[in-house]
C-alpha positions, -999 to 999 in steps of 0.1 A, spaced: 94 246 -665 127 245 -645 149 273 -634 166 292 -662 199 297 -645 221 286 -616 243 310 -596 273 294 -579 281 312 -547 299 284 -529 321 264 -552 335 231 -541 371 236 -528 391 205 -538 414 194 -510 451 196 -522 484 189 -506 505 210 -530 494 245 -520 472 249 -551 437 264 -547 410 247 -568 375 260 -567 351 240 -589 321 261 -598 304 236 -620 312 199 -625 310 165 -609 318 176 -574 294 206 -574 263 200 -595 270 164 -604 272 170 -642 298 151 -662 294 172 -694 316 202 -684 336 214 -654 346 250 -647 372 257 -621 390 288 -607 426 280 -597 456 296 -581 489 277 -585 516 288 -561 552 296 -573 571 264 -579 540 242 -582 539 213 -607 518 183 -614 528 149 -628 524 143 -665 489 132 -675 470 121 -706 434 132 -700 403 118 -717 389 154 -719 396 186 -737 410 213 -714 407 250 -719 428 273 -697 426 311 -695 453 329 -675 439 357 -653 472 366 -635 508 354 -636 522 328 -660 517 291 -664 539 265 -681 525 237 -703 545 208 -717 524 194 -745 537 163 -763 573 174 -754 568 211 -765 572 237 -737 547 266 -739 543 295 -715 511 315 -713 507 349 -697 478 370 -684 450 373 -710 462 343 -730 444 310 -734 450 275 -747 429 245 -757 446 211 -752 429 182 -771 420 150 -752 443 120 -752 474 143 -754 502 139 -729 506 172 -709 522 185 -678 511 217 -660 534 238 -638 542 272 -624 580 274 -622 578 311 -619 582 333 -587 546 346 -586 512 328 -582 493 320 -614 455 325 -613 435 309 -641 402 294 -652 401 258 -664 372 243 -684 371 206 -691 349 188 -717 337 163 -706 340 173 -669 372 167 -650 373 134 -631 401 116 -614 391 85 -635 397 104 -668 428 124 -660 453 94 -662 481 110 -641 514 92 -643 530 80 -610 
């Protein structure tokens, strides 16, 4: 029988150019699985990403700070202790237009991949 658990002590730190910290604990970059990805992130004040229409569900849990979501044209702001599930194939933009960092966990089903995220130019 195989191991009953896996402890992740050295998550894969995704290289970024926008100041955002992305530590993938489980997913394609760390353990090669494409079923689920779990990442710890810190988005700096003023950070934003292009709109995207991912082919995965994304769950976000806010640990500290606030994060803005534009989901099919509706603007939503989540604060510490709140969470959201965004269905796949929904146009979304993530940002932190606030003056403090936002720390959060993101879980993607199936796992995050650049091929599935469909970011707009």
